[in-house]
All heavy atoms as TSV, in Angstrom:
chain	resi	resn	atom	element	x	y	z
A	1	MET	N	N	121.095	49.815	140.019
A	1	MET	CA	C	119.995	48.978	139.452
A	1	MET	C	C	118.704	49.487	140.069
A	1	MET	O	O	118.634	49.938	141.204
A	1	MET	CB	C	120.224	47.545	139.772
A	1	MET	CG	C	121.552	46.943	139.079
A	1	MET	SD	S	121.560	47.289	137.409
A	1	MET	CE	C	121.338	45.727	136.709
A	2	GLY	N	N	117.695	49.229	139.358
A	2	GLY	CA	C	116.359	49.538	139.883
A	2	GLY	C	C	115.431	49.748	138.729
A	2	GLY	O	O	115.799	49.336	137.531
A	3	ILE	N	N	114.244	50.234	138.966
A	3	ILE	CA	C	113.190	50.343	137.917
A	3	ILE	C	C	113.574	51.484	136.970
A	3	ILE	O	O	113.151	51.468	135.785
A	3	ILE	CB	C	111.885	50.667	138.594
A	3	ILE	CG1	C	110.762	50.396	137.454
A	3	ILE	CG2	C	111.784	51.965	139.094
A	3	ILE	CD1	C	109.433	50.205	137.999
A	4	PHE	N	N	114.504	52.450	137.264
A	4	PHE	CA	C	114.825	53.537	136.389
A	4	PHE	C	C	116.179	53.282	135.727
A	4	PHE	O	O	116.805	54.247	135.306
A	4	PHE	CB	C	114.822	54.804	137.248
A	4	PHE	CG	C	113.464	55.231	137.751
A	4	PHE	CD1	C	113.180	55.155	139.133
A	4	PHE	CD2	C	112.444	55.548	136.866
A	4	PHE	CE1	C	111.976	55.559	139.618
A	4	PHE	CE2	C	111.171	55.941	137.373
A	4	PHE	CZ	C	110.970	55.884	138.625
A	5	ASP	N	N	116.547	52.055	135.622
A	5	ASP	CA	C	117.826	51.698	134.991
A	5	ASP	C	C	117.628	51.956	133.427
A	5	ASP	O	O	116.534	51.774	132.968
A	5	ASP	CB	C	118.171	50.234	135.213
A	5	ASP	CG	C	119.548	49.905	134.663
A	5	ASP	OD1	O	120.367	50.832	134.647
A	5	ASP	OD2	O	119.805	48.799	134.336
A	6	TRP	N	N	118.667	52.397	132.709
A	6	TRP	CA	C	118.514	52.819	131.430
A	6	TRP	C	C	118.212	51.635	130.509
A	6	TRP	O	O	117.652	51.748	129.457
A	6	TRP	CB	C	119.771	53.604	130.888
A	6	TRP	CG	C	121.035	52.684	130.899
A	6	TRP	CD1	C	121.897	52.527	131.937
A	6	TRP	CD2	C	121.560	51.876	129.785
A	6	TRP	NE1	N	122.904	51.684	131.583
A	6	TRP	CE2	C	122.748	51.360	130.262
A	6	TRP	CE3	C	121.112	51.805	128.468
A	6	TRP	CZ2	C	123.460	50.562	129.404
A	6	TRP	CZ3	C	121.953	50.897	127.614
A	6	TRP	CH2	C	122.988	50.337	128.111
A	7	LYS	N	N	118.683	50.499	130.931
A	7	LYS	CA	C	118.379	49.164	130.155
A	7	LYS	C	C	116.966	48.832	130.175
A	7	LYS	O	O	116.396	48.428	129.127
A	7	LYS	CB	C	119.187	47.988	130.720
A	7	LYS	CG	C	120.770	48.267	130.641
A	7	LYS	CD	C	121.353	47.097	131.321
A	7	LYS	CE	C	122.863	47.423	131.399
A	7	LYS	NZ	N	123.589	46.355	132.270
A	8	HIS	N	N	116.266	49.103	131.283
A	8	HIS	CA	C	114.884	48.847	131.304
A	8	HIS	C	C	114.032	49.775	130.434
A	8	HIS	O	O	113.089	49.352	129.711
A	8	HIS	CB	C	114.286	49.004	132.765
A	8	HIS	CG	C	114.841	47.977	133.669
A	8	HIS	ND1	N	115.316	48.199	134.871
A	8	HIS	CD2	C	114.925	46.617	133.562
A	8	HIS	CE1	C	115.694	47.107	135.520
A	8	HIS	NE2	N	115.470	46.135	134.723
A	9	TRP	N	N	114.543	51.103	130.337
A	9	TRP	CA	C	113.842	51.983	129.492
A	9	TRP	C	C	113.994	51.640	128.096
A	9	TRP	O	O	113.074	51.854	127.177
A	9	TRP	CB	C	114.407	53.423	129.754
A	9	TRP	CG	C	113.884	53.959	131.040
A	9	TRP	CD1	C	114.507	54.225	132.207
A	9	TRP	CD2	C	112.492	54.346	131.437
A	9	TRP	NE1	N	113.813	54.711	133.199
A	9	TRP	CE2	C	112.547	54.740	132.720
A	9	TRP	CE3	C	111.306	54.374	130.712
A	9	TRP	CZ2	C	111.375	55.188	133.401
A	9	TRP	CZ3	C	110.146	54.723	131.392
A	9	TRP	CH2	C	110.197	55.194	132.692
A	10	ILE	N	N	115.222	51.060	127.625
A	10	ILE	CA	C	115.413	50.738	126.267
A	10	ILE	C	C	114.486	49.570	125.865
A	10	ILE	O	O	113.882	49.585	124.740
A	10	ILE	CB	C	116.876	50.332	126.044
A	10	ILE	CG1	C	117.855	51.527	126.219
A	10	ILE	CG2	C	117.066	49.747	124.701
A	10	ILE	CD1	C	117.636	52.600	125.284
A	11	VAL	N	N	114.346	48.595	126.713
A	11	VAL	CA	C	113.451	47.502	126.473
A	11	VAL	C	C	112.064	47.942	126.354
A	11	VAL	O	O	111.269	47.511	125.513
A	11	VAL	CB	C	113.638	46.340	127.535
A	11	VAL	CG1	C	112.548	45.333	127.465
A	11	VAL	CG2	C	115.053	45.757	127.466
A	12	LEU	N	N	111.609	48.752	127.356
A	12	LEU	CA	C	110.258	49.293	127.289
A	12	LEU	C	C	109.945	50.126	126.046
A	12	LEU	O	O	108.895	49.962	125.345
A	12	LEU	CB	C	110.009	50.184	128.527
A	12	LEU	CG	C	108.572	50.763	128.653
A	12	LEU	CD1	C	107.642	49.654	128.852
A	12	LEU	CD2	C	108.586	51.776	129.781
A	13	LEU	N	N	110.932	50.900	125.610
A	13	LEU	CA	C	110.740	51.671	124.277
A	13	LEU	C	C	110.687	50.713	123.114
A	13	LEU	O	O	109.880	50.937	122.184
A	13	LEU	CB	C	111.969	52.658	124.134
A	13	LEU	CG	C	111.897	53.436	122.813
A	13	LEU	CD1	C	110.750	54.330	122.871
A	13	LEU	CD2	C	113.247	54.223	122.765
A	14	ALA	N	N	111.493	49.682	123.099
A	14	ALA	CA	C	111.452	48.758	121.976
A	14	ALA	C	C	110.063	48.041	121.919
A	14	ALA	O	O	109.507	47.851	120.802
A	14	ALA	CB	C	112.522	47.764	122.090
A	15	VAL	N	N	109.498	47.599	123.023
A	15	VAL	CA	C	108.218	46.974	123.118
A	15	VAL	C	C	107.070	47.906	122.529
A	15	VAL	O	O	106.257	47.583	121.840
A	15	VAL	CB	C	107.909	46.493	124.525
A	15	VAL	CG1	C	106.479	46.050	124.724
A	15	VAL	CG2	C	108.826	45.348	124.957
A	16	VAL	N	N	107.224	49.143	122.967
A	16	VAL	CA	C	106.092	50.154	122.533
A	16	VAL	C	C	106.277	50.348	121.056
A	16	VAL	O	O	105.180	50.463	120.413
A	16	VAL	CB	C	106.384	51.498	123.354
A	16	VAL	CG1	C	105.582	52.637	122.767
A	16	VAL	CG2	C	105.964	51.380	124.796
A	17	VAL	N	N	107.393	50.501	120.525
A	17	VAL	CA	C	107.629	50.686	119.068
A	17	VAL	C	C	107.017	49.406	118.313
A	17	VAL	O	O	106.443	49.505	117.257
A	17	VAL	CB	C	109.056	50.908	118.641
A	17	VAL	CG1	C	109.318	50.812	117.221
A	17	VAL	CG2	C	109.396	52.351	119.180
A	18	LEU	N	N	107.329	48.258	118.826
A	18	LEU	CA	C	106.877	47.080	118.203
A	18	LEU	C	C	105.328	46.952	118.259
A	18	LEU	O	O	104.676	46.496	117.311
A	18	LEU	CB	C	107.417	45.710	118.847
A	18	LEU	CG	C	108.899	45.561	118.510
A	18	LEU	CD1	C	109.469	44.391	119.409
A	18	LEU	CD2	C	109.129	45.257	117.086
A	19	VAL	N	N	104.680	47.332	119.376
A	19	VAL	CA	C	103.145	47.258	119.468
A	19	VAL	C	C	102.529	48.284	118.781
A	19	VAL	O	O	101.585	47.943	117.954
A	19	VAL	CB	C	102.850	47.297	121.058
A	19	VAL	CG1	C	101.402	47.515	121.149
A	19	VAL	CG2	C	103.361	46.150	121.832
A	20	PHE	N	N	102.981	49.543	118.827
A	20	PHE	CA	C	102.174	50.588	118.206
A	20	PHE	C	C	102.839	50.951	116.798
A	20	PHE	O	O	102.060	51.438	115.922
A	20	PHE	CB	C	102.235	51.958	119.032
A	20	PHE	CG	C	101.412	51.725	120.251
A	20	PHE	CD1	C	102.148	51.683	121.524
A	20	PHE	CD2	C	100.149	51.702	120.231
A	20	PHE	CE1	C	101.383	51.560	122.664
A	20	PHE	CE2	C	99.352	51.610	121.444
A	20	PHE	CZ	C	100.071	51.442	122.691
A	21	GLY	N	N	104.061	50.707	116.447
A	21	GLY	CA	C	104.609	51.120	115.265
A	21	GLY	C	C	105.070	52.561	115.219
A	21	GLY	O	O	104.476	53.387	115.953
A	22	THR	N	N	105.978	52.829	114.323
A	22	THR	CA	C	106.511	54.237	114.358
A	22	THR	C	C	105.547	55.327	113.768
A	22	THR	O	O	105.520	56.412	114.227
A	22	THR	CB	C	107.917	54.266	113.541
A	22	THR	OG1	O	107.652	53.857	112.243
A	22	THR	CG2	C	108.903	53.409	114.203
A	23	LYS	N	N	104.683	54.786	112.815
A	23	LYS	CA	C	103.766	55.770	112.202
A	23	LYS	C	C	102.725	56.190	113.258
A	23	LYS	O	O	102.418	57.473	113.395
A	23	LYS	CB	C	103.050	55.117	111.043
A	23	LYS	CG	C	102.274	56.050	110.256
A	23	LYS	CD	C	101.668	55.380	108.979
A	23	LYS	CE	C	100.876	56.455	108.163
A	23	LYS	NZ	N	100.255	55.816	106.996
A	24	LYS	N	N	102.223	55.290	114.042
A	24	LYS	CA	C	101.143	55.655	114.968
A	24	LYS	C	C	101.769	56.535	116.101
A	24	LYS	O	O	101.250	57.548	116.585
A	24	LYS	CB	C	100.534	54.453	115.701
A	24	LYS	CG	C	99.598	53.786	114.770
A	24	LYS	CD	C	98.881	52.653	115.491
A	24	LYS	CE	C	97.827	51.945	114.575
A	24	LYS	NZ	N	97.171	50.831	115.208
A	25	LEU	N	N	103.139	56.237	116.470
A	25	LEU	CA	C	103.779	57.133	117.510
A	25	LEU	C	C	104.039	58.494	117.009
A	25	LEU	O	O	103.870	59.494	117.758
A	25	LEU	CB	C	105.095	56.425	117.968
A	25	LEU	CG	C	104.952	55.185	118.710
A	25	LEU	CD1	C	106.270	54.537	119.031
A	25	LEU	CD2	C	104.128	55.493	120.127
A	26	LYS	N	N	104.357	58.580	115.640
A	26	LYS	CA	C	104.534	59.963	115.103
A	26	LYS	C	C	103.235	60.711	115.102
A	26	LYS	O	O	103.240	61.858	115.436
A	26	LYS	CB	C	105.085	59.757	113.689
A	26	LYS	CG	C	105.336	61.009	112.937
A	26	LYS	CD	C	105.903	60.751	111.614
A	26	LYS	CE	C	106.165	62.128	110.791
A	26	LYS	NZ	N	106.594	61.799	109.476
A	27	ASN	N	N	102.193	60.062	114.725
A	27	ASN	CA	C	100.861	60.757	114.767
A	27	ASN	C	C	100.437	61.146	116.148
A	27	ASN	O	O	99.860	62.159	116.385
A	27	ASN	CB	C	99.789	59.844	113.955
A	27	ASN	CG	C	99.995	59.690	112.616
A	27	ASN	OD1	O	100.782	60.487	111.889
A	27	ASN	ND2	N	99.369	58.689	112.062
A	28	LEU	N	N	100.713	60.327	117.033
A	28	LEU	CA	C	100.380	60.534	118.452
A	28	LEU	C	C	101.100	61.792	118.969
A	28	LEU	O	O	100.574	62.655	119.667
A	28	LEU	CB	C	100.664	59.330	119.359
A	28	LEU	CG	C	100.393	59.512	120.804
A	28	LEU	CD1	C	98.980	59.594	121.127
A	28	LEU	CD2	C	101.034	58.326	121.587
A	29	GLY	N	N	102.461	61.886	118.587
A	29	GLY	CA	C	103.109	63.068	119.109
A	29	GLY	C	C	102.712	64.376	118.465
A	29	GLY	O	O	102.540	65.399	119.132
A	30	GLY	N	N	102.244	64.375	117.166
A	30	GLY	CA	C	101.738	65.518	116.536
A	30	GLY	C	C	100.343	65.875	117.043
A	30	GLY	O	O	100.107	67.077	117.341
A	31	ASP	N	N	99.534	64.830	117.365
A	31	ASP	CA	C	98.272	65.188	118.000
A	31	ASP	C	C	98.360	65.703	119.333
A	31	ASP	O	O	97.584	66.594	119.785
A	31	ASP	CB	C	97.378	63.848	118.126
A	31	ASP	CG	C	96.957	63.378	116.581
A	31	ASP	OD1	O	97.034	64.195	115.685
A	31	ASP	OD2	O	96.603	62.206	116.532
A	32	LEU	N	N	99.288	65.264	120.217
A	32	LEU	CA	C	99.575	65.734	121.509
A	32	LEU	C	C	100.018	67.160	121.431
A	32	LEU	O	O	99.565	67.978	122.269
A	32	LEU	CB	C	100.504	64.894	122.190
A	32	LEU	CG	C	100.887	65.258	123.635
A	32	LEU	CD1	C	99.742	65.074	124.529
A	32	LEU	CD2	C	102.038	64.339	124.173
A	33	GLY	N	N	100.948	67.452	120.517
A	33	GLY	CA	C	101.405	68.834	120.366
A	33	GLY	C	C	100.309	69.775	119.960
A	33	GLY	O	O	100.180	70.948	120.493
A	34	GLU	N	N	99.376	69.429	119.034
A	34	GLU	CA	C	98.328	70.299	118.638
A	34	GLU	C	C	97.232	70.491	119.731
A	34	GLU	O	O	96.708	71.617	119.950
A	34	GLU	CB	C	97.502	69.622	117.492
A	34	GLU	CG	C	98.195	69.657	116.185
A	34	GLU	CD	C	98.487	71.007	115.644
A	34	GLU	OE1	O	97.649	71.899	115.801
A	34	GLU	OE2	O	99.635	71.364	115.178
A	35	SER	N	N	97.125	69.511	120.634
A	35	SER	CA	C	96.191	69.616	121.708
A	35	SER	C	C	96.731	70.587	122.795
A	35	SER	O	O	95.975	71.347	123.430
A	35	SER	CB	C	95.796	68.263	122.340
A	35	SER	OG	O	96.916	67.700	122.878
A	36	ILE	N	N	98.032	70.490	123.013
A	36	ILE	CA	C	98.712	71.401	123.871
A	36	ILE	C	C	98.646	72.851	123.418
A	36	ILE	O	O	98.338	73.762	124.225
A	36	ILE	CB	C	100.151	70.963	124.178
A	36	ILE	CG1	C	100.186	69.678	125.052
A	36	ILE	CG2	C	100.896	72.089	124.927
A	36	ILE	CD1	C	101.510	69.108	125.220
A	37	LYS	N	N	98.846	73.082	122.091
A	37	LYS	CA	C	98.682	74.405	121.541
A	37	LYS	C	C	97.325	74.953	121.621
A	37	LYS	O	O	97.146	76.055	122.074
A	37	LYS	CB	C	99.179	74.397	120.117
A	37	LYS	CG	C	100.585	74.233	119.853
A	37	LYS	CD	C	100.882	74.246	118.376
A	37	LYS	CE	C	102.250	74.037	118.029
A	37	LYS	NZ	N	102.575	73.871	116.545
A	38	GLY	N	N	96.320	74.111	121.495
A	38	GLY	CA	C	94.919	74.473	121.571
A	38	GLY	C	C	94.650	74.905	123.028
A	38	GLY	O	O	93.902	75.906	123.193
A	39	PHE	N	N	95.096	74.138	123.947
A	39	PHE	CA	C	94.817	74.436	125.336
A	39	PHE	C	C	95.519	75.684	125.800
A	39	PHE	O	O	94.811	76.568	126.470
A	39	PHE	CB	C	95.415	73.272	126.183
A	39	PHE	CG	C	95.245	73.379	127.669
A	39	PHE	CD1	C	93.938	73.296	128.298
A	39	PHE	CD2	C	96.234	73.829	128.461
A	39	PHE	CE1	C	93.779	73.536	129.655
A	39	PHE	CE2	C	96.151	73.905	129.805
A	39	PHE	CZ	C	94.906	73.832	130.424
A	40	ARG	N	N	96.703	75.945	125.388
A	40	ARG	CA	C	97.351	77.247	125.687
A	40	ARG	C	C	96.610	78.341	125.082
A	40	ARG	O	O	96.508	79.415	125.757
A	40	ARG	CB	C	98.831	77.161	125.223
A	40	ARG	CG	C	99.670	76.363	126.060
A	40	ARG	CD	C	101.096	76.373	125.580
A	40	ARG	NE	N	101.986	75.541	126.321
A	40	ARG	CZ	C	103.220	75.251	126.043
A	40	ARG	NH1	N	103.775	75.810	124.972
A	40	ARG	NH2	N	104.027	74.522	126.798
A	41	LYS	N	N	96.159	78.327	123.869
A	41	LYS	CA	C	95.437	79.293	123.234
A	41	LYS	C	C	94.110	79.595	123.928
A	41	LYS	O	O	93.716	80.743	124.215
A	41	LYS	CB	C	95.194	78.957	121.759
A	41	LYS	CG	C	94.494	80.120	120.995
A	41	LYS	CD	C	94.193	79.706	119.553
A	41	LYS	CE	C	93.419	80.888	118.884
A	41	LYS	NZ	N	92.760	80.463	117.782
A	42	ALA	N	N	93.490	78.598	124.257
A	42	ALA	CA	C	92.120	78.809	125.042
A	42	ALA	C	C	92.388	79.475	126.428
A	42	ALA	O	O	91.611	80.338	126.807
A	42	ALA	CB	C	91.489	77.475	125.283
A	43	MET	N	N	93.487	79.066	127.110
A	43	MET	CA	C	93.738	79.676	128.370
A	43	MET	C	C	94.120	81.190	128.190
A	43	MET	O	O	93.693	82.018	128.929
A	43	MET	CB	C	94.909	78.950	129.048
A	43	MET	CG	C	94.413	77.588	129.519
A	43	MET	SD	S	93.182	77.529	130.664
A	43	MET	CE	C	93.964	78.314	132.131
A	44	SER	N	N	94.837	81.467	127.192
A	44	SER	CA	C	95.365	82.915	126.970
A	44	SER	C	C	94.037	83.711	126.576
A	44	SER	O	O	93.881	84.912	126.901
A	44	SER	CB	C	96.369	83.016	125.952
A	44	SER	OG	O	96.028	82.641	124.665
A	45	ASP	N	N	93.173	83.217	125.660
A	45	ASP	CA	C	91.933	83.837	125.280
A	45	ASP	C	C	91.089	84.080	126.389
A	45	ASP	O	O	90.416	85.198	126.500
A	45	ASP	CB	C	91.223	83.055	124.226
A	45	ASP	CG	C	92.005	83.061	122.901
A	45	ASP	OD1	O	92.886	83.867	122.689
A	45	ASP	OD2	O	91.511	82.201	122.038
A	46	GLU	N	N	91.026	83.252	127.391
A	46	GLU	CA	C	90.070	83.352	128.593
A	46	GLU	C	C	90.631	84.523	129.436
A	46	GLU	O	O	89.805	85.278	130.033
A	46	GLU	CB	C	90.123	82.153	129.395
A	46	GLU	CG	C	89.169	82.041	130.596
A	46	GLU	CD	C	89.151	80.806	131.275
A	46	GLU	OE1	O	88.682	79.772	130.591
A	46	GLU	OE2	O	89.518	80.712	132.379
A	47	GLU	N	N	91.948	84.647	129.567
A	47	GLU	CA	C	92.540	85.700	130.449
A	47	GLU	C	C	92.275	87.040	129.797
A	47	GLU	O	O	92.156	88.066	130.476
A	47	GLU	CB	C	93.950	85.466	130.644
A	47	GLU	CG	C	94.333	84.280	131.454
A	47	GLU	CD	C	95.891	83.995	131.575
A	47	GLU	OE1	O	96.612	84.744	130.933
A	47	GLU	OE2	O	96.135	83.069	132.259
A	48	LYS	N	N	92.315	87.177	128.446
A	48	LYS	CA	C	92.073	88.406	127.783
A	48	LYS	C	C	90.701	88.896	127.741
A	48	LYS	O	O	90.477	90.061	127.748
A	48	LYS	CB	C	92.703	88.350	126.300
A	48	LYS	CG	C	94.172	88.149	126.253
A	48	LYS	CD	C	94.596	87.997	124.890
A	48	LYS	CE	C	96.138	87.794	124.776
A	48	LYS	NZ	N	96.619	87.550	123.370
A	49	ALA	N	N	89.748	87.974	127.649
A	49	ALA	CA	C	88.260	88.354	127.547
A	49	ALA	C	C	87.863	88.896	128.809
A	49	ALA	O	O	88.044	88.340	129.920
A	49	ALA	CB	C	87.486	87.059	127.167
A	50	PRO	N	N	87.114	90.000	128.851
A	50	PRO	CA	C	86.576	90.482	130.141
A	50	PRO	C	C	85.426	89.639	130.660
A	50	PRO	O	O	84.686	88.996	129.837
A	50	PRO	CB	C	86.033	91.905	129.741
A	50	PRO	CG	C	85.726	91.741	128.330
A	50	PRO	CD	C	86.811	90.843	127.698
A	51	ALA	N	N	85.382	89.438	131.872
A	51	ALA	CA	C	84.356	88.650	132.442
A	51	ALA	C	C	82.950	89.374	132.314
A	51	ALA	O	O	82.763	90.568	132.553
A	51	ALA	CB	C	84.543	88.467	134.006
A	52	ALA	N	N	81.984	88.646	131.861
A	52	ALA	CA	C	80.605	89.144	131.740
A	52	ALA	C	C	80.027	89.364	133.071
A	52	ALA	O	O	80.028	88.579	133.905
A	52	ALA	CB	C	79.822	88.222	130.853
A	53	PRO	N	N	79.343	90.606	133.287
A	53	PRO	CA	C	78.761	90.747	134.640
A	53	PRO	C	C	77.568	89.880	134.852
A	53	PRO	O	O	76.884	89.597	133.874
A	53	PRO	CB	C	78.282	92.269	134.491
A	53	PRO	CG	C	78.188	92.519	133.033
A	53	PRO	CD	C	79.187	91.708	132.417
A	54	ILE	N	N	77.356	89.412	136.002
A	54	ILE	CA	C	76.267	88.583	136.360
A	54	ILE	C	C	75.075	89.474	136.757
A	54	ILE	O	O	75.127	90.326	137.426
A	54	ILE	CB	C	76.633	87.693	137.578
A	54	ILE	CG1	C	77.819	86.776	137.262
A	54	ILE	CG2	C	75.474	86.762	137.999
A	54	ILE	CD1	C	78.367	86.052	138.394
A	55	PRO	N	N	73.976	89.191	135.965
A	55	PRO	CA	C	72.841	90.130	136.179
A	55	PRO	C	C	72.205	89.783	137.606
A	55	PRO	O	O	72.222	88.762	138.171
A	55	PRO	CB	C	71.775	89.655	135.108
A	55	PRO	CG	C	72.230	88.356	134.732
A	55	PRO	CD	C	73.735	88.288	134.970
A	56	ALA	N	N	71.824	90.983	138.208
A	56	ALA	CA	C	71.248	90.855	139.581
A	56	ALA	C	C	69.899	90.330	139.509
A	56	ALA	O	O	69.159	90.540	138.500
A	56	ALA	CB	C	71.213	92.172	140.225
A	57	PRO	N	N	69.505	89.448	140.492
A	57	PRO	CA	C	68.070	88.917	140.413
A	57	PRO	C	C	67.094	90.110	140.626
A	57	PRO	O	O	67.303	91.043	141.350
A	57	PRO	CB	C	68.122	87.983	141.593
A	57	PRO	CG	C	69.173	88.372	142.514
A	57	PRO	CD	C	70.208	89.054	141.618
A	58	GLN	N	N	65.974	89.970	139.891
A	58	GLN	CA	C	64.934	90.989	139.952
A	58	GLN	C	C	64.136	90.790	141.218
A	58	GLN	O	O	63.741	89.648	141.482
A	58	GLN	CB	C	64.019	90.977	138.690
A	58	GLN	CG	C	64.779	91.166	137.368
A	58	GLN	CD	C	63.859	91.012	136.265
A	58	GLN	OE1	O	62.690	90.622	136.399
A	58	GLN	NE2	N	64.294	91.423	135.039
A	59	GLN	N	N	63.779	91.953	141.876
A	59	GLN	CA	C	62.899	91.833	143.136
A	59	GLN	C	C	61.546	91.923	142.707
A	59	GLN	O	O	61.153	92.748	141.834
A	59	GLN	CB	C	63.361	92.969	144.004
A	59	GLN	CG	C	64.755	92.844	144.606
A	59	GLN	CD	C	65.107	94.024	145.487
A	59	GLN	OE1	O	64.316	94.900	145.606
A	59	GLN	NE2	N	66.338	93.988	146.068
A	60	GLN	N	N	60.759	91.145	143.385
A	60	GLN	CA	C	59.355	91.089	143.073
A	60	GLN	C	C	58.714	92.101	144.027
A	60	GLN	O	O	58.841	92.075	145.287
A	60	GLN	CB	C	58.713	89.776	143.229
A	60	GLN	CG	C	59.280	88.710	142.363
A	60	GLN	CD	C	58.592	87.334	142.609
A	60	GLN	OE1	O	58.017	87.092	143.628
A	60	GLN	NE2	N	58.797	86.431	141.671
A	61	SER	N	N	57.979	93.048	143.456
A	61	SER	CA	C	57.283	93.952	144.251
A	61	SER	C	C	55.918	93.486	144.592
A	61	SER	O	O	55.193	92.890	143.745
A	61	SER	CB	C	57.100	95.388	143.594
A	61	SER	OG	O	56.483	95.245	142.386
A	62	SER	N	N	55.445	93.680	145.802
A	62	SER	CA	C	54.115	93.175	146.159
A	62	SER	C	C	53.124	94.166	145.840
A	62	SER	O	O	52.874	95.259	146.452
A	62	SER	CB	C	54.058	92.835	147.650
A	62	SER	OG	O	54.438	93.918	148.431
A	63	ALA	N	N	52.385	94.042	144.763
A	63	ALA	CA	C	51.456	95.061	144.318
A	63	ALA	C	C	50.178	94.887	145.051
A	63	ALA	O	O	49.295	95.772	145.065
A	63	ALA	CB	C	51.187	94.873	142.833
A	64	GLN	N	N	49.833	93.696	145.621
A	64	GLN	CA	C	48.642	93.511	146.304
A	64	GLN	C	C	48.835	93.863	147.734
A	64	GLN	O	O	49.796	93.335	148.363
A	64	GLN	CB	C	48.211	92.062	146.184
A	64	GLN	CG	C	47.954	91.594	144.804
A	64	GLN	CD	C	47.551	90.198	144.708
A	64	GLN	OE1	O	47.768	89.405	145.640
A	64	GLN	NE2	N	47.180	89.650	143.517
A	65	PRO	N	N	47.985	94.534	148.361
A	65	PRO	CA	C	48.125	94.901	149.830
A	65	PRO	C	C	47.762	93.656	150.637
A	65	PRO	O	O	46.981	92.769	150.227
A	65	PRO	CB	C	47.071	95.960	150.069
A	65	PRO	CG	C	46.198	95.871	148.954
A	65	PRO	CD	C	46.842	95.250	147.765
A	66	GLN	N	N	48.474	93.515	151.767
A	66	GLN	CA	C	48.215	92.333	152.647
A	66	GLN	C	C	46.846	92.517	153.353
A	66	GLN	O	O	46.480	93.618	153.800
A	66	GLN	CB	C	49.265	92.284	153.681
A	66	GLN	CG	C	50.688	91.970	152.996
A	66	GLN	CD	C	51.689	91.846	154.141
A	66	GLN	OE1	O	51.464	92.141	155.332
A	66	GLN	NE2	N	52.925	91.383	153.649
A	67	GLN	N	N	46.059	91.430	153.429
A	67	GLN	CA	C	44.854	91.489	154.122
A	67	GLN	C	C	44.888	90.859	155.460
A	67	GLN	O	O	45.506	89.765	155.663
A	67	GLN	CB	C	43.847	90.729	153.322
A	67	GLN	CG	C	43.534	91.245	151.816
A	67	GLN	CD	C	42.511	90.380	151.100
A	67	GLN	OE1	O	42.153	89.302	151.527
A	67	GLN	NE2	N	42.224	90.849	149.943
A	68	ASN	N	N	44.299	91.561	156.428
A	68	ASN	CA	C	44.323	91.074	157.789
A	68	ASN	C	C	43.041	90.324	158.066
A	68	ASN	O	O	41.969	90.700	157.842
A	68	ASN	CB	C	44.378	92.186	158.859
A	68	ASN	CG	C	45.732	92.873	158.832
A	68	ASN	OD1	O	46.726	92.229	158.298
A	68	ASN	ND2	N	45.736	94.106	159.215
A	69	VAL	N	N	43.123	89.098	158.416
A	69	VAL	CA	C	41.939	88.259	158.622
A	69	VAL	C	C	41.633	88.061	160.071
A	69	VAL	O	O	42.321	88.036	160.972
A	69	VAL	CB	C	42.150	86.826	157.986
A	69	VAL	CG1	C	40.972	85.967	158.251
A	69	VAL	CG2	C	42.509	86.930	156.575
């Protein structure tokens, strides 16, 4: 006995089905699957794309001579 008893999970599942309904749970499962597919695709595209080089900062040349006061 405990919180992970199979009877508790059955009751919890029944409550979730009663609250949300089977149609919403079906849509939720499909939406979750699509979001996981999109995430995997984005991760694989990121690995394949070459990293853009970071431009080096431009150095300012001192065109004016320094004056001694």
